[in-house]
C-alpha positions, 0 to 999 in steps of 0.5 A, a space after each residue: 523493534 522496527 519493521 524489518 525485525 518484526 517482519 522476520 519475527 512474524 515469518 518465523 511465527 508463521 512457520 511454527 504455527 504451520 509446523 504446529 498445525 497437524 499436532 494441534 488437536 492430538 496435543 489438545 486433547 492430551 492436555 484437556 485435563 491439565 488447565 496450567 498446560 492449556 493456559 500456557 498453550 493459549 498464551 503461546 498461540 496468542 503471541 504467535 498468531 499476533 506476532 504473524 498478523 502484525 508482521 503480515 501488516 508491516 510487510 504489506 504497509 505500503 498498500 495499507 493505511 499508515 495508521 495500521 502500520 503504527 498499530 501493528 508495531 505497537 502490537 508487535 512491540 507489546 507482544 514482544 516485551 511481554 512474551 520474551 519474559 513470559 517464554 524465558 520464564 515458562 521455559 526455565 521452569 519446565 526443564 525438569 517438566 521436559 525431562 520427566 515423560 509422565 509429566 507431559 503424557 496421559 494415561 491409556 484409555 480403556 481398551 488400549 493396547 498394552 504394547 503401546 504403554 510405557 511401564 506405569 501406564 503412560 502412553 508412549 510416543 508414536 513411532 511414525 511421528 516425523 517430530 516428537 512434541 518434545 523435539 518441537 518444543 525444543 525447536 520452537 523455544 530455540 528459535 523464539 528466543 533467538 528471534 525475540 530476544 537477540 535483535 531487541 536486545 542489541 537495538 536496546 543496548 545501542 540506544 542506551 550506550 548512545 543516548 545521553 538524554 531521554 527524549 522529551 526531557 528537559 535540559 541537556 546540552 542541546 536544550 541549553 545552547 540552541 535557540 534561546 530566542 522566540 521564533 520570529 516566523 510569521 504564524 508559529 504560535 498558532 501553528 504550533 497549537 498555541 493560537 487560533 486555529 490549533 493547527 499542528 500538534 504531532 500525533 505519534 511518536 518518533 523512533 530513534 535510528 542512527 547509523 552511527 553514535 548520536 552526535 554533540 553540538 554546540 552552537 558556538 562552534 556549529 556551522 552550516 555549509 552551502 557549497 559546490 556548484 553555486 555562485 556564491 558559496 556560504 558557511 553561516 554560524 549558528 546565530 546568522 543561520 537563525 537570521 534567515 527568513 523561516 516558514 511554517 508548514 504542517 506535514 505528516 512524517 513517514 518512516 519506510 520501517 512502517 511507523 508515522 508521525 502526524 500533523 507535525 508542524 515544522 518551522 525552518 528555511 525552505 530549500 529552494 530559498 536557500 538555493 536561491 540565496 547561494 545561486 545555483 550554477 547551470 550545471 548543477 542537477 543534484 543536491 547532495 546532504 551531509 549529517 554531522 555525524 560524519 557518515 550519513 549522506 543522501 541526495 535529491 535531484 534538483 527538481 525534488 530539492 525545489 518542491 515547495 515543501 522541502 525545508 531545513 527545519 530547526 523547530 518541530 511544534 514550537 520547539 527546538 528539534 531535539 538532538 535525537 530526532 536530528 537537531 539542531 537542523 534536519 532536513 524535511 521532505 514530507 513527500 518521501 520516506 524519512 531516510 531521505 530527511 537527513 538528520 543533524 545537516 549541516 552541509 549542502 552541496 550541488 553536484 553534476 552526477 548522481 550521488 548514492 546515499 548511505 541507504 540507497 548503497 544497501 538497496 533502499 530505492 533512490 526515489 523514495 516516494 511515499 
């Protein structure tokens, strides 16, 4: 579940808690001798409070330490995947219970008026109540089930449909065809955690987001293009692209949805070096990036593109970047949120006018500074 969905779940949880607060004391009194109902209520309150608090953290993640957002997402996911089956099971098993008022009310206490009782000695609902407990339970169940199940279901369905390989598994088309040779960048093995200093070694877990189906590539046909307002346009094959001198850097990776991966060791070609190879025309003001999915684009100003930590990466922690995470080549812009770090990068174009990227067209900031 990403930050946007988690935030909405947190908002709905807060609304449900506010609605329930005036009824809580009376409800708890009614079920004081029913341990199973008290247990179910406690579980539901834990779920709602957990969703609310983690949603608040994800809402304000820009003002909190990055690890807070990571932990909030983990808590939110755990509550969702534990809470959804529990809510569904509990609701199904309680259908008959909801139809039998005598199962969910308590007997009248000594001295209570007979007019307030139903046949059999059970307390009737208060006429002045603005919402009955039965209505509240129905509304809560409907809203909670819709919010908790619909977004994760479609996200999971899309990932199952689009993923031919599970992240982290060996084999697969990308692993067989790309980067058969050992890295030739200076210091790569040490930076990736294989040698002295033990620098690098990513801490955290990437989440797979894509606006299209995951694309597939073949090293025999893959190309990388640099054109536009340059003196020397170029098209590289995969073998020729590997021959360009590469560098290594260790940096953090922050997604605008709230999660982060720390101490990533990236190996690739500094973007500033690629631009020098092509020769930037004085008319060029912006650098436009194209994803191999055929849909996604983004851009940086020429000044931003020449920052020393912006690179076209082909290795992550000493291994080929997996297709699910943007391989064989992806842009890395550590000082900005990850939607600027275009995945499956296969073309760079120098242009003289600003370009509005895929997510910027949908309301994201053009300058995505962390």
